[in-house]
Backbone of each chain as nested JSON, in Angstrom:
{
  "chains": [
    {"id": "A", "residues": [
      {"number": 1, "name": "UNK", "atoms": {"N": [0.897, -2.265, -32.672], "CA": [1.514, -3.507, -32.06], "C": [2.232, -3.055, -30.752]}},
      {"number": 2, "name": "UNK", "atoms": {"N": [2.869, -1.968, -30.742], "CA": [3.636, -1.464, -29.579], "C": [2.598, -1.295, -28.491]}},
      {"number": 3, "name": "UNK", "atoms": {"N": [1.531, -0.723, -28.847], "CA": [0.544, -0.316, -27.695], "C": [-0.166, -1.599, -27.187]}},
      {"number": 4, "name": "UNK", "atoms": {"N": [-0.331, -2.617, -28.098], "CA": [-0.98, -3.866, -27.718], "C": [-0.057, -4.618, -26.736]}},
      {"number": 5, "name": "UNK", "atoms": {"N": [1.259, -4.578, -27.069], "CA": [2.226, -5.272, -26.278], "C": [2.223, -4.502, -24.883]}},
      {"number": 6, "name": "UNK", "atoms": {"N": [2.257, -3.177, -24.897], "CA": [2.352, -2.492, -23.635], "C": [1.073, -2.732, -22.802]}},
      {"number": 7, "name": "UNK", "atoms": {"N": [-0.125, -2.857, -23.459], "CA": [-1.349, -3.143, -22.754], "C": [-1.301, -4.53, -22.008]}},
      {"number": 8, "name": "UNK", "atoms": {"N": [-0.682, -5.57, -22.712], "CA": [-0.481, -6.895, -22.213], "C": [0.423, -6.882, -21.068]}},
      {"number": 9, "name": "UNK", "atoms": {"N": [1.556, -6.173, -21.268], "CA": [2.608, -6.1, -20.153], "C": [2.109, -5.367, -18.985]}},
      {"number": 10, "name": "UNK", "atoms": {"N": [1.365, -4.35, -19.115], "CA": [0.845, -3.565, -18.005], "C": [-0.246, -4.351, -17.269]}},
      {"number": 11, "name": "UNK", "atoms": {"N": [-1.075, -5.12, -18.056], "CA": [-2.114, -6.062, -17.481], "C": [-1.411, -7.067, -16.556]}},
      {"number": 12, "name": "UNK", "atoms": {"N": [-0.285, -7.603, -17.108], "CA": [0.452, -8.697, -16.281], "C": [1.043, -8.048, -15.007]}},
      {"number": 13, "name": "UNK", "atoms": {"N": [1.526, -6.815, -15.175], "CA": [2.053, -6.082, -14.036], "C": [1.022, -5.818, -13.042]}},
      {"number": 14, "name": "UNK", "atoms": {"N": [-0.149, -5.429, -13.348], "CA": [-1.32, -5.21, -12.546], "C": [-1.655, -6.498, -11.806]}},
      {"number": 15, "name": "UNK", "atoms": {"N": [-1.711, -7.574, -12.656], "CA": [-2.027, -8.938, -11.988], "C": [-1.041, -9.244, -10.94]}},
      {"number": 16, "name": "UNK", "atoms": {"N": [0.235, -9.036, -11.239], "CA": [1.239, -9.325, -10.24], "C": [1.097, -8.616, -8.976]}},
      {"number": 17, "name": "UNK", "atoms": {"N": [0.65, -7.304, -9.058], "CA": [0.397, -6.401, -7.927], "C": [-0.83, -6.904, -7.125]}},
      {"number": 18, "name": "UNK", "atoms": {"N": [-1.833, -7.426, -7.851], "CA": [-3.058, -7.743, -7.338], "C": [-3.059, -9.114, -6.686]}},
      {"number": 19, "name": "UNK", "atoms": {"N": [-2.163, -9.961, -7.055], "CA": [-2.14, -11.375, -6.526], "C": [-2.295, -11.535, -5.074]}},
      {"number": 20, "name": "UNK", "atoms": {"N": [-1.53, -10.802, -4.257], "CA": [-1.646, -11.006, -2.785], "C": [-2.996, -10.789, -2.263]}},
      {"number": 21, "name": "UNK", "atoms": {"N": [-3.8, -9.78, -2.828], "CA": [-5.139, -9.462, -2.355], "C": [-6.164, -10.339, -2.976]}},
      {"number": 22, "name": "UNK", "atoms": {"N": [-5.788, -11.213, -3.931], "CA": [-6.819, -12.052, -4.565], "C": [-7.163, -13.17, -3.683]}},
      {"number": 23, "name": "UNK", "atoms": {"N": [-8.272, -13.96, -3.942], "CA": [-8.691, -15.067, -3.187], "C": [-7.594, -16.164, -3.173]}},
      {"number": 24, "name": "UNK", "atoms": {"N": [-6.858, -16.247, -4.284], "CA": [-5.826, -17.246, -4.431], "C": [-4.763, -16.907, -3.429]}},
      {"number": 25, "name": "UNK", "atoms": {"N": [-4.399, -15.614, -3.443], "CA": [-3.297, -15.206, -2.559], "C": [-3.632, -15.289, -1.1]}},
      {"number": 26, "name": "UNK", "atoms": {"N": [-4.948, -15.154, -0.743], "CA": [-5.345, -15.174, 0.694], "C": [-5.507, -16.644, 1.153]}},
      {"number": 27, "name": "UNK", "atoms": {"N": [-5.556, -17.517, 0.224], "CA": [-5.86, -18.936, 0.496], "C": [-4.782, -19.555, 1.515]}},
      {"number": 28, "name": "UNK", "atoms": {"N": [-3.587, -19.04, 1.399], "CA": [-2.486, -19.636, 2.159], "C": [-1.76, -20.717, 1.473]}},
      {"number": 29, "name": "UNK", "atoms": {"N": [-0.705, -20.175, 0.662], "CA": [-0.098, -21.191, -0.242], "C": [0.704, -22.236, 0.532]}},
      {"number": 30, "name": "UNK", "atoms": {"N": [1.182, -21.849, 1.628], "CA": [2.074, -22.792, 2.345], "C": [1.444, -24.17, 2.542]}},
      {"number": 31, "name": "UNK", "atoms": {"N": [0.097, -24.251, 2.597], "CA": [-0.608, -25.455, 2.947], "C": [-0.537, -26.447, 1.697]}},
      {"number": 32, "name": "UNK", "atoms": {"N": [-0.22, -25.8, 0.522], "CA": [-0.243, -26.695, -0.688], "C": [1.137, -27.185, -1.03]}},
      {"number": 33, "name": "UNK", "atoms": {"N": [2.159, -26.977, -0.178], "CA": [3.494, -27.453, -0.453], "C": [3.562, -28.921, -0.429]}},
      {"number": 34, "name": "UNK", "atoms": {"N": [4.204, -29.449, -1.452], "CA": [4.352, -30.923, -1.494], "C": [5.415, -31.33, -0.507]}},
      {"number": 35, "name": "UNK", "atoms": {"N": [5.302, -32.507, 0.015], "CA": [6.085, -33.007, 1.194], "C": [7.581, -33.082, 0.801]}},
      {"number": 36, "name": "UNK", "atoms": {"N": [7.79, -33.419, -0.462], "CA": [9.222, -33.745, -0.833], "C": [10.029, -32.384, -1.101]}},
      {"number": 37, "name": "UNK", "atoms": {"N": [9.339, -31.263, -1.101], "CA": [10.028, -30.036, -1.459], "C": [10.83, -29.444, -0.28]}},
      {"number": 38, "name": "UNK", "atoms": {"N": [12.113, -29.193, -0.302], "CA": [12.798, -28.696, 0.814], "C": [12.667, -27.156, 0.805]}},
      {"number": 39, "name": "UNK", "atoms": {"N": [12.781, -26.602, 1.958], "CA": [12.747, -25.127, 2.169], "C": [14.181, -24.618, 2.033]}},
      {"number": 40, "name": "UNK", "atoms": {"N": [14.342, -23.472, 1.43], "CA": [15.696, -22.908, 1.339], "C": [16.056, -22.241, 2.616]}},
      {"number": 41, "name": "UNK", "atoms": {"N": [15.059, -21.492, 3.174], "CA": [15.453, -20.815, 4.465], "C": [14.113, -20.761, 5.276]}}
    ]},
    {"id": "B", "residues": [
      {"number": 1, "name": "UNK", "atoms": {"N": [19.004, 9.808, -28.101], "CA": [18.641, 9.522, -26.699], "C": [18.035, 8.169, -26.528]}},
      {"number": 2, "name": "UNK", "atoms": {"N": [16.982, 7.81, -27.437], "CA": [16.405, 6.505, -27.373], "C": [17.368, 5.416, -27.747]}},
      {"number": 3, "name": "UNK", "atoms": {"N": [18.235, 5.672, -28.809], "CA": [19.102, 4.684, -29.113], "C": [20.284, 4.417, -28.091]}},
      {"number": 4, "name": "UNK", "atoms": {"N": [20.631, 5.491, -27.493], "CA": [21.518, 5.436, -26.335], "C": [21.061, 4.616, -25.204]}},
      {"number": 5, "name": "UNK", "atoms": {"N": [19.813, 4.844, -24.958], "CA": [19.049, 4.135, -23.805], "C": [19.024, 2.676, -24.265]}},
      {"number": 6, "name": "UNK", "atoms": {"N": [18.662, 2.341, -25.489], "CA": [18.539, 1.005, -25.869], "C": [19.865, 0.284, -25.828]}},
      {"number": 7, "name": "UNK", "atoms": {"N": [20.909, 0.949, -26.206], "CA": [22.204, 0.349, -26.243], "C": [22.629, -0.013, -24.751]}},
      {"number": 8, "name": "UNK", "atoms": {"N": [22.338, 0.878, -23.847], "CA": [22.618, 0.63, -22.434], "C": [21.774, -0.522, -21.909]}},
      {"number": 9, "name": "UNK", "atoms": {"N": [20.487, -0.486, -22.244], "CA": [19.608, -1.541, -21.752], "C": [20.015, -2.902, -22.279]}},
      {"number": 10, "name": "UNK", "atoms": {"N": [20.296, -3.003, -23.554], "CA": [20.754, -4.303, -24.122], "C": [22.012, -4.746, -23.624]}},
      {"number": 11, "name": "UNK", "atoms": {"N": [23.052, -3.801, -23.417], "CA": [24.323, -4.163, -23.045], "C": [24.24, -4.722, -21.626]}},
      {"number": 12, "name": "UNK", "atoms": {"N": [23.566, -3.951, -20.736], "CA": [23.453, -4.377, -19.27], "C": [22.668, -5.716, -19.122]}},
      {"number": 13, "name": "UNK", "atoms": {"N": [21.56, -5.855, -19.925], "CA": [20.846, -7.077, -19.75], "C": [21.544, -8.238, -20.357]}},
      {"number": 14, "name": "UNK", "atoms": {"N": [22.336, -7.978, -21.419], "CA": [23.129, -9.077, -22.073], "C": [24.187, -9.497, -21.122]}},
      {"number": 15, "name": "UNK", "atoms": {"N": [24.904, -8.522, -20.544], "CA": [25.988, -8.851, -19.561], "C": [25.465, -9.691, -18.424]}},
      {"number": 16, "name": "UNK", "atoms": {"N": [24.322, -9.239, -17.886], "CA": [23.655, -9.951, -16.77], "C": [23.366, -11.413, -17.158]}},
      {"number": 17, "name": "UNK", "atoms": {"N": [22.765, -11.596, -18.322], "CA": [22.438, -12.932, -18.785], "C": [23.628, -13.78, -19.083]}},
      {"number": 18, "name": "UNK", "atoms": {"N": [24.722, -13.254, -19.599], "CA": [25.931, -14.022, -19.918], "C": [26.477, -14.467, -18.606]}},
      {"number": 19, "name": "UNK", "atoms": {"N": [26.556, -13.495, -17.611], "CA": [27.131, -13.829, -16.332], "C": [26.332, -14.871, -15.59]}},
      {"number": 20, "name": "UNK", "atoms": {"N": [24.976, -14.715, -15.601], "CA": [24.078, -15.707, -14.996], "C": [24.09, -17.026, -15.564]}},
      {"number": 21, "name": "UNK", "atoms": {"N": [24.178, -17.042, -16.967], "CA": [24.246, -18.273, -17.727], "C": [25.513, -19.003, -17.428]}},
      {"number": 22, "name": "UNK", "atoms": {"N": [26.658, -18.276, -17.355], "CA": [27.908, -18.921, -16.979], "C": [27.929, -19.496, -15.582]}},
      {"number": 23, "name": "UNK", "atoms": {"N": [27.279, -18.806, -14.748], "CA": [27.197, -19.281, -13.358], "C": [26.341, -20.57, -13.28]}},
      {"number": 24, "name": "UNK", "atoms": {"N": [25.261, -20.648, -13.917], "CA": [24.461, -21.863, -13.93], "C": [25.197, -22.978, -14.709]}},
      {"number": 25, "name": "UNK", "atoms": {"N": [26.012, -22.711, -15.696], "CA": [26.73, -23.794, -16.435], "C": [27.816, -24.272, -15.463]}},
      {"number": 26, "name": "UNK", "atoms": {"N": [28.485, -23.353, -14.743], "CA": [29.595, -23.81, -13.814], "C": [28.955, -24.558, -12.673]}},
      {"number": 27, "name": "UNK", "atoms": {"N": [27.748, -24.183, -12.226], "CA": [27.11, -24.935, -11.075], "C": [26.924, -26.429, -11.459]}},
      {"number": 28, "name": "UNK", "atoms": {"N": [26.672, -26.677, -12.708], "CA": [26.499, -28.119, -12.98], "C": [27.767, -28.864, -12.731]}},
      {"number": 29, "name": "UNK", "atoms": {"N": [28.922, -28.313, -13.145], "CA": [30.246, -29.02, -13.003], "C": [30.575, -29.041, -11.517]}},
      {"number": 30, "name": "UNK", "atoms": {"N": [30.333, -27.887, -10.845], "CA": [30.628, -28.007, -9.429], "C": [29.769, -29.025, -8.62]}},
      {"number": 31, "name": "UNK", "atoms": {"N": [28.591, -29.177, -9.145], "CA": [27.74, -30.211, -8.488], "C": [28.297, -31.654, -8.543]}},
      {"number": 32, "name": "UNK", "atoms": {"N": [29.054, -31.942, -9.681], "CA": [29.562, -33.251, -9.951], "C": [30.681, -33.699, -9.12]}},
      {"number": 33, "name": "UNK", "atoms": {"N": [31.328, -32.692, -8.457], "CA": [32.466, -33.034, -7.518], "C": [31.984, -33.887, -6.447]}},
      {"number": 34, "name": "UNK", "atoms": {"N": [32.794, -34.891, -5.988], "CA": [32.447, -35.748, -4.944], "C": [32.143, -35.062, -3.649]}},
      {"number": 35, "name": "UNK", "atoms": {"N": [31.092, -35.259, -2.991], "CA": [30.739, -34.656, -1.69], "C": [30.463, -33.158, -1.745]}},
      {"number": 36, "name": "UNK", "atoms": {"N": [30.091, -32.714, -2.99], "CA": [29.722, -31.301, -3.193], "C": [28.427, -30.981, -2.483]}},
      {"number": 37, "name": "UNK", "atoms": {"N": [28.311, -29.714, -2.011], "CA": [27.024, -29.289, -1.428], "C": [26.535, -28.042, -2.225]}},
      {"number": 38, "name": "UNK", "atoms": {"N": [25.469, -28.303, -3.074], "CA": [25.061, -27.174, -3.934], "C": [24.408, -26.019, -3.179]}},
      {"number": 39, "name": "UNK", "atoms": {"N": [24.499, -24.871, -3.746], "CA": [23.827, -23.694, -3.082], "C": [22.343, -23.833, -3.085]}},
      {"number": 40, "name": "UNK", "atoms": {"N": [21.838, -24.422, -4.195], "CA": [20.405, -24.595, -4.278], "C": [20.134, -26.141, -4.385]}},
      {"number": 41, "name": "UNK", "atoms": {"N": [19.189, -26.561, -3.615], "CA": [18.89, -28.048, -3.555], "C": [18.103, -28.453, -4.769]}},
      {"number": 42, "name": "UNK", "atoms": {"N": [18.764, -28.489, -5.923], "CA": [18.104, -28.804, -7.211], "C": [18.173, -30.2, -7.559]}},
      {"number": 43, "name": "UNK", "atoms": {"N": [19.137, -30.95, -7.042], "CA": [19.358, -32.418, -7.373], "C": [19.928, -32.444, -8.721]}},
      {"number": 44, "name": "UNK", "atoms": {"N": [20.211, -33.823, -9.277], "CA": [20.886, -34.029, -10.509], "C": [20.088, -33.48, -11.673]}},
      {"number": 45, "name": "UNK", "atoms": {"N": [18.748, -33.709, -11.668], "CA": [17.933, -33.28, -12.836], "C": [17.918, -31.688, -12.904]}},
      {"number": 46, "name": "UNK", "atoms": {"N": [17.733, -31.131, -11.765], "CA": [17.747, -29.657, -11.641], "C": [19.1, -29.042, -12.127]}},
      {"number": 47, "name": "UNK", "atoms": {"N": [20.187, -29.633, -11.804], "CA": [21.432, -29.128, -12.377], "C": [21.56, -29.356, -13.835]}},
      {"number": 48, "name": "UNK", "atoms": {"N": [21.049, -30.421, -14.261], "CA": [21.081, -30.76, -15.697], "C": [20.353, -29.622, -16.478]}},
      {"number": 49, "name": "UNK", "atoms": {"N": [19.126, -29.252, -16.005], "CA": [18.406, -28.189, -16.739], "C": [18.966, -26.844, -16.484]}},
      {"number": 50, "name": "UNK", "atoms": {"N": [19.535, -26.708, -15.314], "CA": [20.261, -25.347, -14.994], "C": [21.363, -25.12, -15.992]}},
      {"number": 51, "name": "UNK", "atoms": {"N": [22.123, -26.196, -16.322], "CA": [23.225, -26.043, -17.3], "C": [22.656, -25.789, -18.621]}},
      {"number": 52, "name": "UNK", "atoms": {"N": [21.469, -26.371, -18.99], "CA": [20.849, -26.099, -20.308], "C": [20.388, -24.655, -20.374]}},
      {"number": 53, "name": "UNK", "atoms": {"N": [19.797, -24.185, -19.323], "CA": [19.299, -22.791, -19.237], "C": [20.562, -21.914, -19.269]}},
      {"number": 54, "name": "UNK", "atoms": {"N": [21.669, -22.233, -18.643], "CA": [22.85, -21.458, -18.633], "C": [23.364, -21.245, -20.024]}},
      {"number": 55, "name": "UNK", "atoms": {"N": [23.472, -22.359, -20.812], "CA": [23.905, -22.169, -22.249], "C": [23.038, -21.301, -22.921]}},
      {"number": 56, "name": "UNK", "atoms": {"N": [21.661, -21.473, -22.859], "CA": [20.691, -20.595, -23.558], "C": [20.909, -19.155, -23.201]}},
      {"number": 57, "name": "UNK", "atoms": {"N": [21.049, -18.908, -21.838], "CA": [21.276, -17.518, -21.42], "C": [22.529, -16.872, -21.952]}},
      {"number": 58, "name": "UNK", "atoms": {"N": [23.593, -17.686, -22.041], "CA": [24.844, -17.143, -22.656], "C": [24.616, -16.748, -24.134]}},
      {"number": 59, "name": "UNK", "atoms": {"N": [23.825, -17.617, -24.891], "CA": [23.512, -17.286, -26.229], "C": [22.653, -15.999, -26.36]}},
      {"number": 60, "name": "UNK", "atoms": {"N": [21.585, -15.939, -25.496], "CA": [20.693, -14.887, -25.514], "C": [21.416, -13.599, -25.048]}},
      {"number": 61, "name": "UNK", "atoms": {"N": [22.229, -13.603, -24.01], "CA": [22.956, -12.497, -23.627], "C": [23.933, -12.058, -24.708]}},
      {"number": 62, "name": "UNK", "atoms": {"N": [24.547, -12.921, -25.316], "CA": [25.449, -12.578, -26.434], "C": [24.692, -11.913, -27.628]}},
      {"number": 63, "name": "UNK", "atoms": {"N": [23.564, -12.388, -27.913], "CA": [22.715, -11.672, -28.893], "C": [22.306, -10.207, -28.6]}},
      {"number": 64, "name": "UNK", "atoms": {"N": [22.032, -10.063, -27.188], "CA": [21.741, -8.765, -26.791], "C": [22.988, -7.825, -26.827]}},
      {"number": 65, "name": "UNK", "atoms": {"N": [24.111, -8.384, -26.526], "CA": [25.425, -7.508, -26.641], "C": [25.596, -7.164, -28.045]}},
      {"number": 66, "name": "UNK", "atoms": {"N": [25.331, -8.122, -29.032], "CA": [25.509, -7.757, -30.453], "C": [24.368, -6.703, -30.779]}},
      {"number": 67, "name": "UNK", "atoms": {"N": [23.234, -6.764, -30.239], "CA": [22.143, -5.784, -30.495], "C": [22.551, -4.408, -29.95]}},
      {"number": 68, "name": "UNK", "atoms": {"N": [23.277, -4.362, -28.877], "CA": [23.775, -3.121, -28.195], "C": [24.788, -2.442, -29.293]}},
      {"number": 69, "name": "UNK", "atoms": {"N": [25.603, -3.246, -29.896], "CA": [26.568, -2.692, -30.862], "C": [25.972, -2.289, -32.102]}},
      {"number": 70, "name": "UNK", "atoms": {"N": [25.065, -3.099, -32.688], "CA": [24.455, -2.854, -34.043], "C": [22.939, -2.68, -33.835]}},
      {"number": 71, "name": "UNK", "atoms": {"N": [22.387, -1.603, -34.043], "CA": [21.021, -1.29, -33.777], "C": [20.068, -2.038, -34.671]}},
      {"number": 72, "name": "UNK", "atoms": {"N": [20.547, -2.395, -35.853], "CA": [19.619, -3.114, -36.802], "C": [19.38, -4.6, -36.135]}},
      {"number": 73, "name": "UNK", "atoms": {"N": [20.422, -5.079, -35.603], "CA": [20.392, -6.418, -34.842], "C": [19.491, -6.233, -33.611]}},
      {"number": 74, "name": "UNK", "atoms": {"N": [19.725, -5.156, -32.966], "CA": [18.919, -4.867, -31.649], "C": [17.511, -4.806, -32.024]}},
      {"number": 75, "name": "UNK", "atoms": {"N": [17.058, -4.062, -33.114], "CA": [15.688, -3.884, -33.51], "C": [15.16, -5.311, -33.755]}},
      {"number": 76, "name": "UNK", "atoms": {"N": [15.912, -6.187, -34.426], "CA": [15.443, -7.567, -34.661], "C": [15.191, -8.38, -33.399]}},
      {"number": 77, "name": "UNK", "atoms": {"N": [16.02, -8.3, -32.416], "CA": [15.919, -9.174, -31.243], "C": [15.051, -8.61, -30.157]}},
      {"number": 78, "name": "UNK", "atoms": {"N": [14.761, -7.337, -30.194], "CA": [13.969, -6.698, -29.133], "C": [12.625, -7.321, -28.879]}},
      {"number": 79, "name": "UNK", "atoms": {"N": [11.804, -7.52, -29.941], "CA": [10.492, -8.001, -29.67], "C": [10.45, -9.399, -28.999]}},
      {"number": 80, "name": "UNK", "atoms": {"N": [11.253, -10.294, -29.499], "CA": [11.231, -11.667, -28.914], "C": [11.875, -11.653, -27.552]}},
      {"number": 81, "name": "UNK", "atoms": {"N": [12.786, -10.67, -27.325], "CA": [13.416, -10.577, -25.962], "C": [12.243, -10.063, -24.999]}},
      {"number": 82, "name": "UNK", "atoms": {"N": [11.386, -9.209, -25.486], "CA": [10.255, -8.776, -24.61], "C": [9.338, -9.958, -24.354]}},
      {"number": 83, "name": "UNK", "atoms": {"N": [9.021, -10.706, -25.409], "CA": [8.107, -11.925, -25.132], "C": [8.752, -12.835, -24.177]}},
      {"number": 84, "name": "UNK", "atoms": {"N": [10.036, -13.201, -24.285], "CA": [10.715, -14.12, -23.364], "C": [10.707, -13.556, -22.017]}},
      {"number": 85, "name": "UNK", "atoms": {"N": [10.976, -12.325, -21.886], "CA": [10.947, -11.62, -20.555], "C": [9.472, -11.696, -19.938]}},
      {"number": 86, "name": "UNK", "atoms": {"N": [8.506, -11.538, -20.734], "CA": [7.169, -11.645, -20.161], "C": [6.939, -13.064, -19.752]}},
      {"number": 87, "name": "UNK", "atoms": {"N": [7.453, -14.03, -20.498], "CA": [7.32, -15.477, -20.115], "C": [7.983, -15.746, -18.802]}},
      {"number": 88, "name": "UNK", "atoms": {"N": [9.126, -15.167, -18.599], "CA": [9.906, -15.274, -17.339], "C": [9.041, -14.752, -16.144]}},
      {"number": 89, "name": "UNK", "atoms": {"N": [8.328, -13.633, -16.447], "CA": [7.508, -13.045, -15.368], "C": [6.276, -13.903, -15.149]}},
      {"number": 90, "name": "UNK", "atoms": {"N": [5.595, -14.46, -16.186], "CA": [4.366, -15.196, -16.15], "C": [4.617, -16.432, -15.248]}},
      {"number": 91, "name": "UNK", "atoms": {"N": [5.602, -17.135, -15.56], "CA": [5.767, -18.383, -14.755], "C": [6.157, -18.162, -13.317]}},
      {"number": 92, "name": "UNK", "atoms": {"N": [6.825, -17.04, -13.063], "CA": [7.067, -16.638, -11.682], "C": [5.774, -16.372, -10.921]}},
      {"number": 93, "name": "UNK", "atoms": {"N": [4.901, -15.605, -11.609], "CA": [3.555, -15.3, -11.054], "C": [2.711, -16.611, -10.742]}},
      {"number": 94, "name": "UNK", "atoms": {"N": [2.803, -17.449, -11.672], "CA": [2.097, -18.835, -11.447], "C": [2.793, -19.486, -10.316]}},
      {"number": 95, "name": "UNK", "atoms": {"N": [4.071, -19.506, -10.254], "CA": [4.821, -20.112, -9.195], "C": [4.491, -19.515, -7.808]}},
      {"number": 96, "name": "UNK", "atoms": {"N": [4.157, -18.284, -7.822], "CA": [3.893, -17.625, -6.516], "C": [2.763, -18.271, -5.783]}},
      {"number": 97, "name": "UNK", "atoms": {"N": [1.777, -18.731, -6.491], "CA": [0.616, -19.263, -5.815], "C": [0.532, -20.793, -5.864]}},
      {"number": 98, "name": "UNK", "atoms": {"N": [1.569, -21.332, -6.543], "CA": [1.807, -22.786, -6.411], "C": [2.61, -23.055, -5.19]}},
      {"number": 99, "name": "UNK", "atoms": {"N": [2.204, -23.702, -4.212], "CA": [2.893, -23.715, -2.903], "C": [4.321, -24.083, -2.966]}},
      {"number": 100, "name": "UNK", "atoms": {"N": [4.759, -24.98, -3.816], "CA": [6.175, -25.367, -3.939], "C": [7.107, -24.266, -4.012]}},
      {"number": 101, "name": "UNK", "atoms": {"N": [6.813, -23.405, -4.964], "CA": [7.757, -22.327, -5.29], "C": [7.774, -21.152, -4.269]}},
      {"number": 102, "name": "UNK", "atoms": {"N": [6.509, -20.913, -3.693], "CA": [6.351, -19.888, -2.654], "C": [7.191, -20.325, -1.479]}},
      {"number": 103, "name": "UNK", "atoms": {"N": [7.132, -21.721, -1.182], "CA": [7.907, -22.09, 0.048], "C": [9.345, -21.919, -0.195]}},
      {"number": 104, "name": "UNK", "atoms": {"N": [9.833, -22.027, -1.42], "CA": [11.34, -21.834, -1.756], "C": [11.757, -20.366, -1.767]}},
      {"number": 105, "name": "UNK", "atoms": {"N": [10.868, -19.568, -2.393], "CA": [11.36, -18.207, -2.718], "C": [10.466, -17.114, -2.179]}},
      {"number": 106, "name": "UNK", "atoms": {"N": [9.272, -17.369, -1.734], "CA": [8.386, -16.376, -1.129], "C": [8.017, -15.29, -2.111]}},
      {"number": 107, "name": "UNK", "atoms": {"N": [7.999, -14.083, -1.587], "CA": [7.627, -12.91, -2.495], "C": [8.743, -12.458, -3.436]}},
      {"number": 108, "name": "UNK", "atoms": {"N": [9.865, -13.099, -3.315], "CA": [10.901, -12.839, -4.31], "C": [10.42, -13.14, -5.771]}},
      {"number": 109, "name": "UNK", "atoms": {"N": [9.514, -14.079, -5.83], "CA": [9.01, -14.448, -7.217], "C": [8.245, -13.246, -7.85]}},
      {"number": 110, "name": "UNK", "atoms": {"N": [7.49, -12.628, -6.991], "CA": [6.692, -11.459, -7.568], "C": [7.579, -10.228, -7.727]}},
      {"number": 111, "name": "UNK", "atoms": {"N": [8.668, -10.08, -7.054], "CA": [9.56, -8.985, -7.207], "C": [10.266, -9.244, -8.588]}},
      {"number": 112, "name": "UNK", "atoms": {"N": [10.736, -10.475, -8.761], "CA": [11.422, -10.78, -9.991], "C": [10.506, -10.592, -11.177]}},
      {"number": 113, "name": "UNK", "atoms": {"N": [9.175, -11.046, -11.114], "CA": [8.281, -10.842, -12.176], "C": [8.068, -9.42, -12.475]}},
      {"number": 114, "name": "UNK", "atoms": {"N": [8.046, -8.544, -11.502], "CA": [7.833, -7.03, -11.749], "C": [9.069, -6.527, -12.564]}},
      {"number": 115, "name": "UNK", "atoms": {"N": [10.342, -6.932, -12.143], "CA": [11.526, -6.584, -12.761], "C": [11.512, -6.939, -14.206]}},
      {"number": 116, "name": "UNK", "atoms": {"N": [11.214, -8.191, -14.462], "CA": [11.239, -8.738, -15.796], "C": [10.091, -8.026, -16.797]}},
      {"number": 117, "name": "UNK", "atoms": {"N": [8.954, -7.67, -16.104], "CA": [7.976, -6.963, -16.904], "C": [8.326, -5.535, -17.289]}},
      {"number": 118, "name": "UNK", "atoms": {"N": [9.136, -4.849, -16.289], "CA": [9.663, -3.58, -16.553], "C": [10.648, -3.658, -17.69]}},
      {"number": 119, "name": "UNK", "atoms": {"N": [11.497, -4.574, -17.614], "CA": [12.485, -4.791, -18.681], "C": [11.874, -5.032, -20.062]}},
      {"number": 120, "name": "UNK", "atoms": {"N": [10.778, -5.925, -20.023], "CA": [10.018, -6.099, -21.218], "C": [9.468, -4.877, -21.825]}},
      {"number": 121, "name": "UNK", "atoms": {"N": [8.945, -4.086, -20.997], "CA": [8.371, -2.666, -21.426], "C": [9.419, -1.903, -21.971]}},
      {"number": 122, "name": "UNK", "atoms": {"N": [10.605, -1.819, -21.388], "CA": [11.655, -1.081, -21.865], "C": [12.137, -1.521, -23.267]}},
      {"number": 123, "name": "UNK", "atoms": {"N": [12.123, -2.936, -23.496], "CA": [12.544, -3.351, -24.786], "C": [11.47, -3.056, -25.898]}},
      {"number": 124, "name": "UNK", "atoms": {"N": [10.149, -2.955, -25.458], "CA": [9.163, -2.611, -26.391], "C": [9.32, -1.054, -26.767]}},
      {"number": 125, "name": "UNK", "atoms": {"N": [9.534, -0.189, -25.767], "CA": [9.456, 1.239, -26.06], "C": [10.816, 1.717, -26.54]}},
      {"number": 126, "name": "UNK", "atoms": {"N": [11.926, 1.135, -26.225], "CA": [13.261, 1.638, -26.701], "C": [13.71, 0.902, -27.974]}},
      {"number": 127, "name": "UNK", "atoms": {"N": [12.957, -0.023, -28.474], "CA": [13.297, -0.672, -29.685], "C": [13.702, 0.34, -30.819]}},
      {"number": 128, "name": "UNK", "atoms": {"N": [14.882, 0.209, -31.369], "CA": [15.408, 1.092, -32.32], "C": [14.424, 1.184, -33.591]}},
      {"number": 129, "name": "UNK", "atoms": {"N": [14.316, 2.4, -34.105], "CA": [13.423, 2.588, -35.366], "C": [14.278, 2.018, -36.557]}},
      {"number": 130, "name": "UNK", "atoms": {"N": [13.47, 1.695, -37.609], "CA": [14.128, 1.043, -38.89], "C": [15.254, 2.045, -39.266]}},
      {"number": 131, "name": "UNK", "atoms": {"N": [16.236, 1.461, -39.973], "CA": [17.328, 2.239, -40.519], "C": [16.812, 3.313, -41.451]}},
      {"number": 132, "name": "UNK", "atoms": {"N": [17.331, 4.521, -41.299], "CA": [16.913, 5.606, -42.14], "C": [15.838, 6.506, -41.462]}},
      {"number": 133, "name": "UNK", "atoms": {"N": [15.278, 5.983, -40.43], "CA": [14.246, 6.809, -39.705], "C": [14.91, 7.35, -38.446]}},
      {"number": 134, "name": "UNK", "atoms": {"N": [14.659, 8.621, -38.078], "CA": [15.265, 9.205, -36.975], "C": [14.326, 8.915, -35.787]}},
      {"number": 135, "name": "UNK", "atoms": {"N": [14.894, 8.42, -34.589], "CA": [14.035, 8.158, -33.526], "C": [14.372, 9.133, -32.333]}}
    ]}
  ]
}
């Protein structure tokens, strides 16, 4: 069970690292912002 | 060694959660003052749920502090703490490519997700052994 949990967590960690180079990350998220959402900075 | 590391991990995480939860709870009341300007533009509904999350964090943090004192309690709460931490990371990762949250927080979302996943791994591997077994 401990190894299964580790596998899942490491897979999530790798996905988190890979996100910017994925097609989703390259799409340009800023364009999908809804009009009513204010920017913090 | 492992038990000492678990105690430190649970105590530090617990303290952080209690402090963060208290801050979210106080933010709700600060927001109700006439003419108040909130630090985060969450609106009335956002502050309502922030107060809810704050109370839950105080409870979760308190449980972790109890787990740091008593290893049997710590062994009991470690798995679900890891699950919840993974959940905190997962929704941040989703939020990263949903434009709304990226506009608000940028890559901070992915950094926070990485921190939560490392914490989850620590709770998985530092979980105290059952009573009577030497770890």
